[in-house]
N, C-alpha and C positions, 0 to 999 in steps of 0.2 A: 103956273105954273103948280101944281102940289108936288112938294119934294119927298120923294121915291120914301125916307123916312115917317113921314106921315100917316102910309099903310097898315091896316090896323094890325097886318100878319103880317109875320117874319116870313112867310118864305111868300114866291111867286107864286101863283093860282092858274094863271094861262094868260092869255096875249094881254085883256085888260091892266095886266097888271105889270105884264113888258114895258106898252103901252107908256105908261105911267114915266116906266124906270127911262124907259130913251128917251122918248119928249125931255126931259130933265137932265140929262148926260147931253144932249145934241146944245139944247136952251143955253147949260154952262158953259160948253165948247164953241160956242156962237157969241157970248161975252167974254171970252178971252181973247189979250189983244196978241199971246201965243200964238195961239191955234185955230181962230178964227180965220184970217186968210187962210190959213191950205187950204182950208171948207170951197170957202169963199172965192176967193180969189184964181189959190194955186187947180182946186178939184173943179171947179163953177158947178155947182151942187148946187142939181134942180132938187132943194127940199122936196115939195111934193110926192113924188113917185118912191125919192130916198128914205124916209119914214117905213112908210109903210111895208118896206127891203127887208130895214133892220125888224122888224115887227117878225116877219115873220121866219126870219134868218133865229132871232133870238129863241122862236116858240120850236124851230126848229130839231135847237140846239139845247135847249133845257128839255123838250116834252115831248123827241121822233113822233113832232107831227106831221114831216111831211110837206108843209109848208111854202119849204121856201129850197129850188127847184135852179136854184143858181149860180152860179161860179165865186161865191165868193175874194175870189183875190185875180179875177179876171180885169177888173172892174177899176182895179189899183195898181195894175201891171204902168199903163204908159204913165203913172205918175211919177216926176221926180223933183 
């Protein structure tokens, strides 16, 4: 995985840059002993569909792209 600080520009320019950053973040989360069980055991994430949603979420938040149409809080309400 390419660390985000190795991207040759300082700003995120689009979905490709967001993908690098989100993938790197979740890679680190999944390696972390304190955090990984929350995602893998409690939330039982299906990473395949989750990551593209995160790319779209951040693209919408950062660039007002409108590519994310879901309620970002709803999936988290049932977790405890």
